[in-house]
ChimeraX commands (.cxc) that place a marker at each C-alpha (Angstrom):
marker #1 position -29.99,20.29,7.51 radius 0.5
marker #1 position -33.02,18.24,8.36 radius 0.5
marker #1 position -33.63,20.27,11.49 radius 0.5
marker #1 position -33.24,23.53,9.38 radius 0.5
marker #1 position -35.91,22.42,6.89 radius 0.5
marker #1 position -38.23,21.40,9.72 radius 0.5
marker #1 position -37.98,24.84,11.09 radius 0.5
marker #1 position -38.13,26.51,7.66 radius 0.5
marker #1 position -41.30,24.74,6.55 radius 0.5
marker #1 position -43.16,25.80,9.65 radius 0.5
marker #1 position -43.52,29.19,7.94 radius 0.5
marker #1 position -45.96,28.70,5.07 radius 0.5
marker #1 position -45.31,31.98,3.67 radius 0.5
marker #1 position -41.63,31.31,3.44 radius 0.5
marker #1 position -42.37,28.00,1.65 radius 0.5
marker #1 position -44.65,29.69,-0.77 radius 0.5
marker #1 position -41.86,32.46,-1.27 radius 0.5
marker #1 position -39.31,29.79,-1.95 radius 0.5
marker #1 position -41.58,28.14,-4.61 radius 0.5
marker #1 position -42.18,31.43,-6.33 radius 0.5
marker #1 position -38.52,32.21,-6.35 radius 0.5
marker #1 position -37.55,28.92,-7.76 radius 0.5
marker #1 position -40.18,29.46,-10.58 radius 0.5
marker #1 position -38.53,32.80,-11.33 radius 0.5
marker #1 position -35.05,31.24,-11.41 radius 0.5
marker #1 position -36.20,28.50,-13.72 radius 0.5
marker #1 position -37.89,31.00,-16.04 radius 0.5
marker #1 position -34.60,33.03,-16.07 radius 0.5
marker #1 position -32.54,29.90,-16.81 radius 0.5
marker #1 position -34.78,28.69,-19.73 radius 0.5
marker #1 position -35.59,32.09,-21.20 radius 0.5
marker #1 position -33.29,31.43,-24.28 radius 0.5
marker #1 position -35.33,28.33,-24.84 radius 0.5
marker #1 position -38.72,29.83,-24.37 radius 0.5
marker #1 position -37.86,32.99,-26.33 radius 0.5
marker #1 position -34.83,32.37,-28.50 radius 0.5
marker #1 position -35.19,35.60,-30.27 radius 0.5
marker #1 position -33.38,38.79,-29.01 radius 0.5
marker #1 position -35.78,40.53,-26.61 radius 0.5
marker #1 position -34.88,43.85,-28.21 radius 0.5
marker #1 position -36.01,42.58,-31.62 radius 0.5
marker #1 position -39.14,43.81,-33.36 radius 0.5
marker #1 position -41.31,40.84,-33.17 radius 0.5
marker #1 position -44.54,42.04,-34.76 radius 0.5
marker #1 position -47.19,44.73,-34.58 radius 0.5
marker #1 position -46.70,47.33,-32.02 radius 0.5
marker #1 position -49.18,47.93,-29.19 radius 0.5
marker #1 position -50.71,44.50,-29.52 radius 0.5
marker #1 position -52.89,43.64,-26.41 radius 0.5
marker #1 position -52.13,40.31,-24.54 radius 0.5
marker #1 position -53.13,37.33,-26.44 radius 0.5
marker #1 position -53.33,38.88,-29.78 radius 0.5
marker #1 position -51.03,38.63,-32.85 radius 0.5
marker #1 position -49.04,35.87,-31.20 radius 0.5
marker #1 position -48.06,37.89,-28.16 radius 0.5
marker #1 position -48.75,36.14,-24.95 radius 0.5
marker #1 position -48.49,39.40,-22.74 radius 0.5
marker #1 position -48.67,41.87,-25.59 radius 0.5
marker #1 position -46.13,44.07,-27.33 radius 0.5
marker #1 position -44.76,47.55,-26.61 radius 0.5
marker #1 position -44.70,50.69,-28.74 radius 0.5
marker #1 position -41.86,49.28,-30.95 radius 0.5
marker #1 position -43.31,45.80,-31.42 radius 0.5
marker #1 position -41.07,44.08,-28.80 radius 0.5
marker #1 position -42.55,41.00,-27.08 radius 0.5
marker #1 position -43.29,41.94,-23.41 radius 0.5
marker #1 position -43.18,38.30,-22.36 radius 0.5
marker #1 position -39.75,37.75,-23.91 radius 0.5
marker #1 position -38.54,40.85,-22.16 radius 0.5
marker #1 position -39.72,39.63,-18.76 radius 0.5
marker #1 position -38.21,36.22,-19.26 radius 0.5
marker #1 position -34.82,37.55,-20.24 radius 0.5
marker #1 position -35.08,40.43,-17.85 radius 0.5
marker #1 position -35.45,37.98,-14.88 radius 0.5
marker #1 position -31.85,36.84,-15.47 radius 0.5
marker #1 position -30.59,40.42,-15.33 radius 0.5
marker #1 position -32.34,41.36,-12.23 radius 0.5
marker #1 position -31.43,38.23,-10.32 radius 0.5
marker #1 position -27.81,38.43,-11.46 radius 0.5
marker #1 position -27.37,41.99,-10.51 radius 0.5
marker #1 position -28.99,41.48,-7.21 radius 0.5
marker #1 position -26.95,38.51,-6.41 radius 0.5
marker #1 position -23.61,39.92,-7.53 radius 0.5
marker #1 position -24.21,43.28,-5.69 radius 0.5
marker #1 position -25.21,41.31,-2.55 radius 0.5
marker #1 position -22.11,39.18,-2.68 radius 0.5
marker #1 position -19.83,42.15,-3.03 radius 0.5
marker #1 position -21.60,44.19,-0.26 radius 0.5
marker #1 position -21.72,41.37,2.05 radius 0.5
marker #1 position -18.10,40.53,1.54 radius 0.5
marker #1 position -16.87,44.03,1.97 radius 0.5
marker #1 position -19.17,44.82,4.95 radius 0.5
marker #1 position -18.09,41.60,6.64 radius 0.5
marker #1 position -14.45,42.59,6.44 radius 0.5
marker #1 position -15.08,46.03,7.63 radius 0.5
marker #1 position -17.37,44.96,10.51 radius 0.5
marker #1 position -15.12,42.08,11.41 radius 0.5
marker #1 position -12.05,44.25,11.73 radius 0.5
marker #1 position -13.81,47.04,13.65 radius 0.5
marker #1 position -15.50,44.58,16.12 radius 0.5
marker #1 position -12.46,42.42,16.70 radius 0.5
marker #1 position -9.62,44.91,17.18 radius 0.5
marker #1 position -11.76,47.79,18.64 radius 0.5
marker #1 position -9.97,51.07,19.66 radius 0.5
marker #1 position -8.75,53.39,17.00 radius 0.5
marker #1 position -9.48,50.81,14.19 radius 0.5
marker #1 position -13.10,50.64,15.25 radius 0.5
marker #1 position -13.44,54.38,15.40 radius 0.5
marker #1 position -11.96,54.79,11.99 radius 0.5
marker #1 position -14.04,52.14,10.26 radius 0.5
marker #1 position -17.26,53.04,12.07 radius 0.5
marker #1 position -16.89,56.79,11.24 radius 0.5
marker #1 position -16.24,55.78,7.58 radius 0.5
marker #1 position -19.41,53.45,7.71 radius 0.5
marker #1 position -21.51,56.33,9.20 radius 0.5
marker #1 position -20.43,58.76,6.47 radius 0.5
marker #1 position -21.65,56.47,3.88 radius 0.5
marker #1 position -24.87,56.05,5.78 radius 0.5
marker #1 position -25.64,59.64,5.90 radius 0.5
marker #1 position -25.88,59.89,2.22 radius 0.5
marker #1 position -29.42,58.81,0.75 radius 0.5
marker #1 position -28.87,55.44,-0.73 radius 0.5
marker #1 position -30.81,55.76,-4.03 radius 0.5
marker #1 position -29.49,59.22,-4.72 radius 0.5
marker #1 position -25.91,57.97,-4.02 radius 0.5
marker #1 position -26.53,55.06,-6.43 radius 0.5
marker #1 position -27.70,57.41,-9.20 radius 0.5
marker #1 position -24.65,59.64,-8.70 radius 0.5
marker #1 position -22.23,56.70,-8.90 radius 0.5
marker #1 position -23.82,55.20,-12.02 radius 0.5
marker #1 position -23.94,58.61,-13.67 radius 0.5
marker #1 position -20.12,59.06,-13.00 radius 0.5
marker #1 position -19.11,55.38,-13.92 radius 0.5
marker #1 position -21.44,55.47,-17.10 radius 0.5
marker #1 position -24.47,52.98,-17.21 radius 0.5
marker #1 position -23.45,49.31,-17.46 radius 0.5
marker #1 position -23.73,46.10,-15.47 radius 0.5
marker #1 position -20.64,46.58,-13.68 radius 0.5
marker #1 position -21.29,50.17,-12.62 radius 0.5
marker #1 position -24.74,49.16,-11.36 radius 0.5
marker #1 position -23.34,46.32,-9.26 radius 0.5
marker #1 position -20.68,48.65,-7.86 radius 0.5
marker #1 position -23.20,51.36,-7.04 radius 0.5
marker #1 position -25.65,48.96,-5.25 radius 0.5
marker #1 position -22.74,47.35,-3.34 radius 0.5
marker #1 position -21.34,50.76,-2.22 radius 0.5
marker #1 position -24.75,51.84,-0.85 radius 0.5
marker #1 position -25.51,48.51,0.80 radius 0.5
marker #1 position -22.37,47.42,2.60 radius 0.5
marker #1 position -22.78,49.75,5.73 radius 0.5
marker #1 position -25.73,47.75,7.16 radius 0.5
marker #1 position -23.80,44.55,6.96 radius 0.5
marker #1 position -20.70,46.16,8.60 radius 0.5
marker #1 position -22.65,47.42,11.53 radius 0.5
marker #1 position -24.31,43.91,11.91 radius 0.5
marker #1 position -20.96,42.04,11.78 radius 0.5
marker #1 position -19.33,44.49,14.22 radius 0.5
marker #1 position -22.02,43.83,16.76 radius 0.5
marker #1 position -21.63,40.04,16.35 radius 0.5
marker #1 position -17.84,40.20,16.67 radius 0.5
marker #1 position -18.16,42.55,19.73 radius 0.5
marker #1 position -20.43,39.93,21.43 radius 0.5
marker #1 position -18.30,36.98,20.62 radius 0.5
marker #1 position -14.66,38.09,20.99 radius 0.5
marker #1 position -14.72,37.87,24.70 radius 0.5
marker #1 position -16.31,34.32,24.88 radius 0.5
marker #1 position -14.43,31.48,26.53 radius 0.5
marker #1 position -13.79,29.64,23.31 radius 0.5
marker #1 position -12.11,32.73,21.70 radius 0.5
marker #1 position -10.06,33.37,24.87 radius 0.5
marker #1 position -8.88,29.65,24.73 radius 0.5
marker #1 position -7.85,30.23,21.11 radius 0.5
marker #1 position -5.65,33.18,22.27 radius 0.5
marker #1 position -4.18,30.92,25.02 radius 0.5
marker #1 position -3.31,28.36,22.40 radius 0.5
marker #1 position -1.44,31.01,20.43 radius 0.5
marker #1 position -3.67,31.12,17.33 radius 0.5
marker #1 position -3.25,34.02,15.06 radius 0.5
marker #1 position -5.88,36.81,14.85 radius 0.5
marker #1 position -6.76,36.02,11.33 radius 0.5
marker #1 position -7.26,32.33,12.14 radius 0.5
marker #1 position -9.44,33.14,15.15 radius 0.5
marker #1 position -11.60,35.67,13.08 radius 0.5
marker #1 position -12.02,33.37,10.10 radius 0.5
marker #1 position -12.15,30.03,11.80 radius 0.5
marker #1 position -13.86,30.67,15.14 radius 0.5
marker #1 position -15.80,33.85,15.26 radius 0.5
marker #1 position -17.02,34.22,11.60 radius 0.5
marker #1 position -18.71,30.79,11.46 radius 0.5
marker #1 position -20.81,31.79,14.52 radius 0.5
marker #1 position -21.91,34.99,12.63 radius 0.5
marker #1 position -23.06,33.33,9.54 radius 0.5
marker #1 position -26.79,33.01,10.38 radius 0.5
marker #1 position -27.51,36.74,10.60 radius 0.5
marker #1 position -25.28,37.46,7.68 radius 0.5
marker #1 position -27.16,35.00,5.62 radius 0.5
marker #1 position -30.47,36.47,6.54 radius 0.5
marker #1 position -29.59,40.14,5.87 radius 0.5
marker #1 position -27.91,38.95,2.58 radius 0.5
marker #1 position -31.10,37.38,1.39 radius 0.5
marker #1 position -33.02,40.56,2.12 radius 0.5
marker #1 position -30.31,42.71,0.34 radius 0.5
marker #1 position -30.94,40.66,-2.83 radius 0.5
marker #1 position -34.51,42.12,-2.95 radius 0.5
marker #1 position -33.30,45.67,-2.15 radius 0.5
marker #1 position -30.70,45.42,-5.00 radius 0.5
marker #1 position -33.32,44.32,-7.44 radius 0.5
marker #1 position -35.46,47.32,-6.51 radius 0.5
marker #1 position -32.54,49.76,-6.84 radius 0.5
marker #1 position -31.52,48.23,-10.27 radius 0.5
marker #1 position -35.05,48.53,-11.46 radius 0.5
marker #1 position -35.16,52.22,-10.24 radius 0.5
marker #1 position -31.96,53.03,-12.04 radius 0.5
marker #1 position -33.16,51.33,-15.24 radius 0.5
marker #1 position -36.45,53.14,-14.97 radius 0.5
marker #1 position -34.66,56.51,-14.87 radius 0.5
marker #1 position -32.58,55.47,-17.91 radius 0.5
marker #1 position -29.35,54.57,-16.06 radius 0.5
marker #1 position -29.45,50.90,-16.75 radius 0.5
marker #1 position -27.27,49.16,-19.30 radius 0.5
marker #1 position -29.03,50.06,-22.65 radius 0.5
marker #1 position -27.92,46.87,-24.29 radius 0.5
marker #1 position -29.40,44.54,-21.66 radius 0.5
marker #1 position -33.05,43.81,-21.10 radius 0.5
marker #1 position -34.26,44.26,-17.57 radius 0.5
marker #1 position -37.64,44.82,-15.82 radius 0.5
marker #1 position -36.79,48.25,-14.89 radius 0.5
marker #1 position -36.01,49.11,-18.50 radius 0.5
marker #1 position -39.37,47.71,-19.60 radius 0.5
marker #1 position -41.34,49.85,-17.00 radius 0.5
marker #1 position -39.19,52.89,-17.92 radius 0.5
marker #1 position -39.84,52.37,-21.73 radius 0.5
marker #1 position -43.59,52.02,-21.17 radius 0.5
marker #1 position -44.41,54.60,-18.63 radius 0.5
marker #1 position -45.78,56.95,-21.12 radius 0.5
marker #1 position -48.10,54.18,-22.44 radius 0.5
marker #1 position -49.81,53.46,-19.09 radius 0.5
marker #1 position -53.26,54.69,-20.30 radius 0.5
marker #1 position -53.10,53.39,-23.84 radius 0.5
marker #1 position -51.13,50.18,-23.43 radius 0.5
marker #1 position -51.35,49.20,-19.64 radius 0.5
marker #1 position -49.80,45.76,-20.24 radius 0.5
marker #1 position -46.43,47.25,-21.21 radius 0.5
marker #1 position -45.78,48.50,-17.62 radius 0.5
marker #1 position -48.12,46.33,-15.56 radius 0.5
marker #1 position -46.61,42.84,-16.26 radius 0.5
marker #1 position -42.97,43.81,-15.62 radius 0.5
marker #1 position -44.08,45.65,-12.50 radius 0.5
marker #1 position -45.85,42.49,-11.24 radius 0.5
marker #1 position -42.74,40.58,-12.00 radius 0.5
marker #1 position -40.79,42.91,-9.77 radius 0.5
marker #1 position -43.46,42.86,-7.10 radius 0.5
marker #1 position -43.71,39.01,-6.94 radius 0.5
marker #1 position -39.99,38.43,-6.98 radius 0.5
marker #1 position -39.07,41.02,-4.26 radius 0.5
marker #1 position -41.98,39.67,-2.12 radius 0.5
marker #1 position -40.83,36.10,-2.65 radius 0.5
marker #1 position -37.19,36.98,-1.61 radius 0.5
marker #1 position -38.46,38.84,1.52 radius 0.5
marker #1 position -40.62,35.79,2.47 radius 0.5
marker #1 position -37.54,33.49,2.05 radius 0.5
marker #1 position -35.43,35.82,4.17 radius 0.5
marker #1 position -38.18,35.65,6.89 radius 0.5
marker #1 position -38.04,31.88,6.73 radius 0.5
marker #1 position -34.29,31.86,7.00 radius 0.5
marker #1 position -34.49,34.07,9.93 radius 0.5
marker #1 position -36.79,31.60,11.70 radius 0.5
marker #1 position -34.85,28.58,10.76 radius 0.5
marker #1 position -31.44,30.03,11.64 radius 0.5
marker #1 position -32.68,31.57,15.02 radius 0.5
marker #1 position -30.79,29.78,17.77 radius 0.5
marker #1 position -33.77,30.13,20.19 radius 0.5
marker #1 position -35.98,28.29,17.78 radius 0.5
marker #1 position -33.40,25.61,17.37 radius 0.5
marker #1 position -33.32,25.19,21.18 radius 0.5
marker #1 position -37.07,24.65,21.36 radius 0.5
marker #1 position -36.84,22.17,18.56 radius 0.5
marker link #1:1,2 radius 0.2
marker link #1:2,3 radius 0.2
marker link #1:3,4 radius 0.2
marker link #1:4,5 radius 0.2
marker link #1:5,6 radius 0.2
marker link #1:6,7 radius 0.2
marker link #1:7,8 radius 0.2
marker link #1:8,9 radius 0.2
marker link #1:9,10 radius 0.2
marker link #1:10,11 radius 0.2
marker link #1:11,12 radius 0.2
marker link #1:12,13 radius 0.2
marker link #1:13,14 radius 0.2
marker link #1:14,15 radius 0.2
marker link #1:15,16 radius 0.2
marker link #1:16,17 radius 0.2
marker link #1:17,18 radius 0.2
marker link #1:18,19 radius 0.2
marker link #1:19,20 radius 0.2
marker link #1:20,21 radius 0.2
marker link #1:21,22 radius 0.2
marker link #1:22,23 radius 0.2
marker link #1:23,24 radius 0.2
marker link #1:24,25 radius 0.2
marker link #1:25,26 radius 0.2
marker link #1:26,27 radius 0.2
marker link #1:27,28 radius 0.2
marker link #1:28,29 radius 0.2
marker link #1:29,30 radius 0.2
marker link #1:30,31 radius 0.2
marker link #1:31,32 radius 0.2
marker link #1:32,33 radius 0.2
marker link #1:33,34 radius 0.2
marker link #1:34,35 radius 0.2
marker link #1:35,36 radius 0.2
marker link #1:36,37 radius 0.2
marker link #1:37,38 radius 0.2
marker link #1:38,39 radius 0.2
marker link #1:39,40 radius 0.2
marker link #1:40,41 radius 0.2
marker link #1:41,42 radius 0.2
marker link #1:42,43 radius 0.2
marker link #1:43,44 radius 0.2
marker link #1:44,45 radius 0.2
marker link #1:45,46 radius 0.2
marker link #1:46,47 radius 0.2
marker link #1:47,48 radius 0.2
marker link #1:48,49 radius 0.2
marker link #1:49,50 radius 0.2
marker link #1:50,51 radius 0.2
marker link #1:51,52 radius 0.2
marker link #1:52,53 radius 0.2
marker link #1:53,54 radius 0.2
marker link #1:54,55 radius 0.2
marker link #1:55,56 radius 0.2
marker link #1:56,57 radius 0.2
marker link #1:57,58 radius 0.2
marker link #1:58,59 radius 0.2
marker link #1:59,60 radius 0.2
marker link #1:60,61 radius 0.2
marker link #1:61,62 radius 0.2
marker link #1:62,63 radius 0.2
marker link #1:63,64 radius 0.2
marker link #1:64,65 radius 0.2
marker link #1:65,66 radius 0.2
marker link #1:66,67 radius 0.2
marker link #1:67,68 radius 0.2
marker link #1:68,69 radius 0.2
marker link #1:69,70 radius 0.2
marker link #1:70,71 radius 0.2
marker link #1:71,72 radius 0.2
marker link #1:72,73 radius 0.2
marker link #1:73,74 radius 0.2
marker link #1:74,75 radius 0.2
marker link #1:75,76 radius 0.2
marker link #1:76,77 radius 0.2
marker link #1:77,78 radius 0.2
marker link #1:78,79 radius 0.2
marker link #1:79,80 radius 0.2
marker link #1:80,81 radius 0.2
marker link #1:81,82 radius 0.2
marker link #1:82,83 radius 0.2
marker link #1:83,84 radius 0.2
marker link #1:84,85 radius 0.2
marker link #1:85,86 radius 0.2
marker link #1:86,87 radius 0.2
marker link #1:87,88 radius 0.2
marker link #1:88,89 radius 0.2
marker link #1:89,90 radius 0.2
marker link #1:90,91 radius 0.2
marker link #1:91,92 radius 0.2
marker link #1:92,93 radius 0.2
marker link #1:93,94 radius 0.2
marker link #1:94,95 radius 0.2
marker link #1:95,96 radius 0.2
marker link #1:96,97 radius 0.2
marker link #1:97,98 radius 0.2
marker link #1:98,99 radius 0.2
marker link #1:99,100 radius 0.2
marker link #1:100,101 radius 0.2
marker link #1:101,102 radius 0.2
marker link #1:102,103 radius 0.2
marker link #1:103,104 radius 0.2
marker link #1:104,105 radius 0.2
marker link #1:105,106 radius 0.2
marker link #1:106,107 radius 0.2
marker link #1:107,108 radius 0.2
marker link #1:108,109 radius 0.2
marker link #1:109,110 radius 0.2
marker link #1:110,111 radius 0.2
marker link #1:111,112 radius 0.2
marker link #1:112,113 radius 0.2
marker link #1:113,114 radius 0.2
marker link #1:114,115 radius 0.2
marker link #1:115,116 radius 0.2
marker link #1:116,117 radius 0.2
marker link #1:117,118 radius 0.2
marker link #1:118,119 radius 0.2
marker link #1:119,120 radius 0.2
marker link #1:120,121 radius 0.2
marker link #1:121,122 radius 0.2
marker link #1:122,123 radius 0.2
marker link #1:123,124 radius 0.2
marker link #1:124,125 radius 0.2
marker link #1:125,126 radius 0.2
marker link #1:126,127 radius 0.2
marker link #1:127,128 radius 0.2
marker link #1:128,129 radius 0.2
marker link #1:129,130 radius 0.2
marker link #1:130,131 radius 0.2
marker link #1:131,132 radius 0.2
marker link #1:132,133 radius 0.2
marker link #1:133,134 radius 0.2
marker link #1:134,135 radius 0.2
marker link #1:135,136 radius 0.2
marker link #1:136,137 radius 0.2
marker link #1:137,138 radius 0.2
marker link #1:138,139 radius 0.2
marker link #1:139,140 radius 0.2
marker link #1:140,141 radius 0.2
marker link #1:141,142 radius 0.2
marker link #1:142,143 radius 0.2
marker link #1:143,144 radius 0.2
marker link #1:144,145 radius 0.2
marker link #1:145,146 radius 0.2
marker link #1:146,147 radius 0.2
marker link #1:147,148 radius 0.2
marker link #1:148,149 radius 0.2
marker link #1:149,150 radius 0.2
marker link #1:150,151 radius 0.2
marker link #1:151,152 radius 0.2
marker link #1:152,153 radius 0.2
marker link #1:153,154 radius 0.2
marker link #1:154,155 radius 0.2
marker link #1:155,156 radius 0.2
marker link #1:156,157 radius 0.2
marker link #1:157,158 radius 0.2
marker link #1:158,159 radius 0.2
marker link #1:159,160 radius 0.2
marker link #1:160,161 radius 0.2
marker link #1:161,162 radius 0.2
marker link #1:162,163 radius 0.2
marker link #1:163,164 radius 0.2
marker link #1:164,165 radius 0.2
marker link #1:165,166 radius 0.2
marker link #1:166,167 radius 0.2
marker link #1:167,168 radius 0.2
marker link #1:168,169 radius 0.2
marker link #1:169,170 radius 0.2
marker link #1:170,171 radius 0.2
marker link #1:171,172 radius 0.2
marker link #1:172,173 radius 0.2
marker link #1:173,174 radius 0.2
marker link #1:174,175 radius 0.2
marker link #1:175,176 radius 0.2
marker link #1:176,177 radius 0.2
marker link #1:177,178 radius 0.2
marker link #1:178,179 radius 0.2
marker link #1:179,180 radius 0.2
marker link #1:180,181 radius 0.2
marker link #1:181,182 radius 0.2
marker link #1:182,183 radius 0.2
marker link #1:183,184 radius 0.2
marker link #1:184,185 radius 0.2
marker link #1:185,186 radius 0.2
marker link #1:186,187 radius 0.2
marker link #1:187,188 radius 0.2
marker link #1:188,189 radius 0.2
marker link #1:189,190 radius 0.2
marker link #1:190,191 radius 0.2
marker link #1:191,192 radius 0.2
marker link #1:192,193 radius 0.2
marker link #1:193,194 radius 0.2
marker link #1:194,195 radius 0.2
marker link #1:195,196 radius 0.2
marker link #1:196,197 radius 0.2
marker link #1:197,198 radius 0.2
marker link #1:198,199 radius 0.2
marker link #1:199,200 radius 0.2
marker link #1:200,201 radius 0.2
marker link #1:201,202 radius 0.2
marker link #1:202,203 radius 0.2
marker link #1:203,204 radius 0.2
marker link #1:204,205 radius 0.2
marker link #1:205,206 radius 0.2
marker link #1:206,207 radius 0.2
marker link #1:207,208 radius 0.2
marker link #1:208,209 radius 0.2
marker link #1:209,210 radius 0.2
marker link #1:210,211 radius 0.2
marker link #1:211,212 radius 0.2
marker link #1:212,213 radius 0.2
marker link #1:213,214 radius 0.2
marker link #1:214,215 radius 0.2
marker link #1:215,216 radius 0.2
marker link #1:216,217 radius 0.2
marker link #1:217,218 radius 0.2
marker link #1:218,219 radius 0.2
marker link #1:219,220 radius 0.2
marker link #1:220,221 radius 0.2
marker link #1:221,222 radius 0.2
marker link #1:222,223 radius 0.2
marker link #1:223,224 radius 0.2
marker link #1:224,225 radius 0.2
marker link #1:225,226 radius 0.2
marker link #1:226,227 radius 0.2
marker link #1:227,228 radius 0.2
marker link #1:228,229 radius 0.2
marker link #1:229,230 radius 0.2
marker link #1:230,231 radius 0.2
marker link #1:231,232 radius 0.2
marker link #1:232,233 radius 0.2
marker link #1:233,234 radius 0.2
marker link #1:234,235 radius 0.2
marker link #1:235,236 radius 0.2
marker link #1:236,237 radius 0.2
marker link #1:237,238 radius 0.2
marker link #1:238,239 radius 0.2
marker link #1:239,240 radius 0.2
marker link #1:240,241 radius 0.2
marker link #1:241,242 radius 0.2
marker link #1:242,243 radius 0.2
marker link #1:243,244 radius 0.2
marker link #1:244,245 radius 0.2
marker link #1:245,246 radius 0.2
marker link #1:246,247 radius 0.2
marker link #1:247,248 radius 0.2
marker link #1:248,249 radius 0.2
marker link #1:249,250 radius 0.2
marker link #1:250,251 radius 0.2
marker link #1:251,252 radius 0.2
marker link #1:252,253 radius 0.2
marker link #1:253,254 radius 0.2
marker link #1:254,255 radius 0.2
marker link #1:255,256 radius 0.2
marker link #1:256,257 radius 0.2
marker link #1:257,258 radius 0.2
marker link #1:258,259 radius 0.2
marker link #1:259,260 radius 0.2
marker link #1:260,261 radius 0.2
marker link #1:261,262 radius 0.2
marker link #1:262,263 radius 0.2
marker link #1:263,264 radius 0.2
marker link #1:264,265 radius 0.2
marker link #1:265,266 radius 0.2
marker link #1:266,267 radius 0.2
marker link #1:267,268 radius 0.2
marker link #1:268,269 radius 0.2
marker link #1:269,270 radius 0.2
marker link #1:270,271 radius 0.2
marker link #1:271,272 radius 0.2
marker link #1:272,273 radius 0.2
marker link #1:273,274 radius 0.2
marker link #1:274,275 radius 0.2
marker link #1:275,276 radius 0.2
marker link #1:276,277 radius 0.2
view
């Protein structure tokens, strides 16, 4: 762990990204304390500029507090990004692991299925799935996971293909270990580094997809999110720039921070860098 942190903190951008991400997580966690009122509630005069009428970041066309929406929306965006990534990584790991380990017809079947999903434009496919399932948190998580897992499957397949013929795996076969035990206990732990890295980057992508869906009106109408705020204020860009700008900045900073953290994880978990250390 100490060696990991030594390698991670060499990348100053990654450290800055981690600090920003921690701040966003803390704001999301204490949002009910900072803004105890419902973010959808009409808190005062509509279209109030930042700093006026008691609004730190202004209010929208209905008098809702923009700052409260950003704080509560942080929880929604992070939660959806994390859940969708967990589902996508889990399913993609299973598909890729089975394809890479067994090969042959199983590999052909699973990889052709993966390629079929990859031929469909991700965002368009997500829109279609949410429209069919009806906008909700569950449907958004499912849609993002469905369009995200193929990349994980291909990565894991490549890792399993490179590891299944190694000496330690052959020794496990000689000892009579079952395929499941070899896959889960021997090969998968050696694939965790690239899986963790791609998973961290997928969280950022999931947040962007969720924001895009909410912007188009396909988000959960009962839950505040950054995409919902941007979508609700897009017609006010000239008259009330703050309604769109601040949620947009929140999305930008969070996605950038997650990408920087992913870059730092890639450096810290890279075996070649560990050997140099």
